C-alpha atoms as a printed R data frame, in Angstrom:
    type eleno elety resid chain resno       x       y       z
1   ATOM     1    CA   MET     A     1 -50.027  32.579 -83.567
2   ATOM     2    CA   GLY     A     2 -48.462  31.137 -79.742
3   ATOM     3    CA   PRO     A     3 -44.768  30.193 -79.392
4   ATOM     4    CA   THR     A     4 -42.622  28.892 -82.177
5   ATOM     5    CA   ARG     A     5 -41.274  25.672 -81.491
6   ATOM     6    CA   SER     A     6 -38.875  22.957 -83.696
7   ATOM     7    CA   MET     A     7 -40.678  19.898 -84.186
8   ATOM     8    CA   ARG     A     8 -37.287  18.388 -84.420
9   ATOM     9    CA   LEU     A     9 -37.144  18.482 -80.370
10  ATOM    10    CA   PRO     A    10 -38.482  15.985 -78.683
11  ATOM    11    CA   ARG     A    11 -41.680  17.111 -76.508
12  ATOM    12    CA   ALA     A    12 -40.377  16.879 -73.086
13  ATOM    13    CA   LEU     A    13 -37.261  18.577 -74.205
14  ATOM    14    CA   ASP     A    14 -39.531  21.835 -75.121
15  ATOM    15    CA   GLU     A    15 -41.358  21.585 -72.538
16  ATOM    16    CA   TRP     A    16 -38.439  21.526 -69.893
17  ATOM    17    CA   PHE     A    17 -37.066  24.281 -71.868
18  ATOM    18    CA   THR     A    18 -40.240  26.162 -71.753
19  ATOM    19    CA   GLU     A    19 -41.161  26.392 -68.026
20  ATOM    20    CA   ARG     A    20 -36.866  26.531 -66.908
21  ATOM    21    CA   LEU     A    21 -37.335  30.047 -69.084
22  ATOM    22    CA   GLN     A    22 -40.916  31.538 -67.206
23  ATOM    23    CA   ARG     A    23 -39.267  29.997 -64.025
24  ATOM    24    CA   HIS     A    24 -35.829  31.209 -64.340
25  ATOM    25    CA   SER     A    25 -36.067  34.563 -66.315
26  ATOM    26    CA   GLU     A    26 -33.069  35.758 -64.100
27  ATOM    27    CA   ARG     A    27 -30.504  33.086 -66.342
28  ATOM    28    CA   SER     A    28 -29.626  33.612 -70.006
29  ATOM    29    CA   PRO     A    29 -31.171  31.212 -72.546
30  ATOM    30    CA   SER     A    30 -27.576  29.728 -73.255
31  ATOM    31    CA   GLU     A    31 -26.882  28.539 -69.203
32  ATOM    32    CA   LEU     A    32 -30.623  26.894 -69.279
33  ATOM    33    CA   LEU     A    33 -29.686  24.951 -72.382
34  ATOM    34    CA   VAL     A    34 -25.773  23.706 -70.683
35  ATOM    35    CA   GLN     A    35 -28.323  22.620 -68.255
36  ATOM    36    CA   LEU     A    36 -30.485  20.805 -70.540
37  ATOM    37    CA   ILE     A    37 -27.630  18.769 -72.157
38  ATOM    38    CA   HIS     A    38 -26.287  18.090 -68.678
39  ATOM    39    CA   GLY     A    39 -29.248  16.556 -67.283
40  ATOM    40    CA   GLY     A    40 -30.557  15.367 -70.357
41  ATOM    41    CA   LEU     A    41 -30.655  11.791 -69.109
42  ATOM    42    CA   ARG     A    42 -33.773  12.925 -66.281
43  ATOM    43    CA   LEU     A    43 -35.814  13.930 -69.395
44  ATOM    44    CA   ARG     A    44 -35.653  10.252 -71.241
45  ATOM    45    CA   GLU     A    45 -38.623   8.524 -70.944
46  ATOM    46    CA   GLY     A    46 -38.476   5.665 -68.554
47  ATOM    47    CA   TYR     A    47 -35.115   6.558 -67.134
48  ATOM    48    CA   MET     A    48 -35.918   5.132 -63.758
49  ATOM    49    CA   ALA     A    49 -37.593   1.727 -64.663
50  ATOM    50    CA   ILE     A    50 -34.130   1.398 -67.021
51  ATOM    51    CA   HIS     A    51 -31.904   2.456 -64.363
52  ATOM    52    CA   ARG     A    52 -33.943  -0.589 -61.644
53  ATOM    53    CA   ARG     A    53 -33.717  -3.164 -64.002
54  ATOM    54    CA   VAL     A    54 -29.813  -2.993 -64.637
55  ATOM    55    CA   LEU     A    55 -29.910  -2.902 -61.027
56  ATOM    56    CA   GLU     A    56 -31.447  -5.852 -60.645
57  ATOM    57    CA   GLN     A    57 -29.725  -7.792 -62.587
58  ATOM    58    CA   HIS     A    58 -26.614  -7.165 -61.316
59  ATOM    59    CA   LEU     A    59 -27.663  -7.669 -58.348
60  ATOM    60    CA   MET     A    60 -29.479 -11.286 -59.353
61  ATOM    61    CA   ALA     A    61 -26.353 -12.380 -61.123
62  ATOM    62    CA   GLY     A    62 -24.618 -11.811 -57.928
63  ATOM    63    CA   GLU     A    63 -22.176  -9.101 -59.574
64  ATOM    64    CA   THR     A    64 -21.808  -7.052 -56.763
65  ATOM    65    CA   GLU     A    65 -19.078  -5.300 -58.225
66  ATOM    66    CA   GLN     A    66 -20.535  -3.839 -60.913
67  ATOM    67    CA   TYR     A    67 -24.013  -3.403 -58.836
68  ATOM    68    CA   ALA     A    68 -21.607  -0.748 -56.550
69  ATOM    69    CA   VAL     A    69 -20.077   0.646 -59.894
70  ATOM    70    CA   TYR     A    70 -23.529   1.376 -61.334
71  ATOM    71    CA   VAL     A    71 -24.696   2.739 -57.685
72  ATOM    72    CA   ARG     A    72 -22.079   5.261 -57.239
73  ATOM    73    CA   CYS     A    73 -22.066   6.305 -60.831
74  ATOM    74    CA   LEU     A    74 -25.823   7.377 -60.040
75  ATOM    75    CA   THR     A    75 -25.358   8.569 -57.195
76  ATOM    76    CA   ASP     A    76 -22.825  11.018 -59.296
77  ATOM    77    CA   THR     A    77 -25.342  11.947 -61.476
78  ATOM    78    CA   PHE     A    78 -28.525  11.861 -60.074
79  ATOM    79    CA   GLY     A    79 -27.915  12.018 -56.019
80  ATOM    80    CA   ARG     A    80 -27.884   9.525 -53.227
81  ATOM    81    CA   GLU     A    81 -31.921  10.190 -52.718
82  ATOM    82    CA   TYR     A    82 -32.700   9.106 -56.330
83  ATOM    83    CA   VAL     A    83 -30.177   5.821 -55.167
84  ATOM    84    CA   ASP     A    84 -32.215   5.333 -52.517
85  ATOM    85    CA   HIS     A    85 -35.595   4.959 -54.155
86  ATOM    86    CA   LEU     A    86 -34.420   2.753 -57.014
87  ATOM    87    CA   GLU     A    87 -33.115   0.455 -54.537
88  ATOM    88    CA   ASN     A    88 -35.784   0.775 -52.026
89  ATOM    89    CA   TRP     A    89 -38.281   0.027 -54.963
90  ATOM    90    CA   LEU     A    90 -36.274  -2.761 -56.011
91  ATOM    91    CA   ASN     A    91 -36.268  -4.224 -52.351
92  ATOM    92    CA   SER     A    92 -39.908  -3.717 -51.987
93  ATOM    93    CA   GLU     A    93 -40.206  -5.770 -55.440
94  ATOM    94    CA   LEU     A    94 -37.695  -9.040 -54.754
95  ATOM    95    CA   ALA     A    95 -38.388  -9.133 -50.745
96  ATOM    96    CA   SER     A    96 -34.340  -8.961 -49.952
97  ATOM    97    CA   ALA     A    97 -32.123  -6.318 -50.419
98  ATOM    98    CA   PRO     A    98 -29.031  -5.441 -52.275
99  ATOM    99    CA   PRO     A    99 -25.805  -6.448 -49.848
100 ATOM   100    CA   ALA     A   100 -24.666  -4.083 -47.563
101 ATOM   101    CA   SER     A   101 -21.374  -3.295 -49.205
102 ATOM   102    CA   ALA     A   102 -22.788  -2.800 -53.041
103 ATOM   103    CA   ARG     A   103 -25.196  -0.376 -51.088
104 ATOM   104    CA   ASN     A   104 -22.607   2.019 -49.486
105 ATOM   105    CA   GLY     A   105 -21.318   1.996 -53.312
106 ATOM   106    CA   ARG     A   106 -18.513  -0.517 -52.411
107 ATOM   107    CA   PRO     A   107 -17.467  -3.826 -54.421
């Protein structure tokens, strides 16, 4: 019959949970579910493009303080490497880098 899955869960969440249960059999399902809840934003389809567009909007509007705040939040949630990737993507499309003060997370 195969594994039973809730039809109310998005397939990405189900696949994430199943993969981690198999890969981390030493961890409890409850511990993995807590990780799933805290990391849920990472599973949202198109989340990276959404973050890049918000950064672009702040940059194009000259909102360096808001840009810096958003960068700090992204860094806290996803890490510096993720933010660097977003800024490199933004830079390649706009052919202009965000102000240095914004890149460093300072207004």
